[in-house]
C-alpha positions in Angstrom: 114.0 45.6 110.2 113.5 49.0 108.5 115.3 47.8 105.4 113.0 44.8 105.1 109.9 46.9 105.5 111.1 49.2 102.7 111.8 46.3 100.5 108.4 44.8 101.2 106.9 48.1 100.1 109.0 48.2 97.0 108.0 44.7 96.1 104.3 45.7 96.2 104.8 48.6 93.7 103.8 48.3 90.1 106.7 47.0 87.9 106.9 50.3 86.0 107.3 52.4 89.2 110.4 54.6 88.7 110.7 56.3 92.0 109.6 56.0 95.6 109.0 59.1 97.8 108.9 59.1 101.5 108.5 61.8 104.1 109.5 62.5 107.7 109.6 65.4 110.1 112.8 67.3 110.1 113.2 66.7 113.9 113.3 62.9 113.3 117.1 62.8 112.6 117.2 59.0 113.0 114.7 58.6 110.2 116.7 61.0 108.0 119.9 59.2 108.6 118.3 55.8 107.9 116.7 57.0 104.6 119.9 58.6 103.6 121.8 55.3 104.1 119.1 53.6 102.0 119.6 55.9 99.1 116.8 58.4 99.6 118.0 61.9 98.8 116.2 65.1 99.9 113.8 66.3 97.2 112.3 69.2 99.1 111.5 70.5 102.6 108.1 71.9 103.3 108.1 74.4 106.1 105.7 73.7 109.0 102.5 75.9 108.9 103.3 77.0 112.5 106.9 78.0 111.6 108.5 75.3 113.8 111.4 74.0 111.8 111.4 70.7 113.7 107.9 70.1 112.2 108.9 70.8 108.7 108.3 67.9 106.4 111.3 66.5 104.6 110.5 64.7 101.3 113.0 62.2 100.0 113.1 60.2 96.8 114.9 57.1 95.6 115.1 56.1 92.0 114.0 52.5 91.5 115.0 52.1 87.9 117.9 53.6 85.9 117.1 56.9 84.1 
């Protein structure tokens, strides 16, 4: 189901879109594993304002078109 949702999102993007960024909390390991399988690499991790590493925001990116 998740793969279909992502593809539906990608299908709605402008044709010239080169990348798609997503985010999830660091504690959501299932989301991280799913996005990794789907080709989204970690771009950066933003620390949580309260210092809780589980609430850090993981930004992932996937290239949609060749460089």
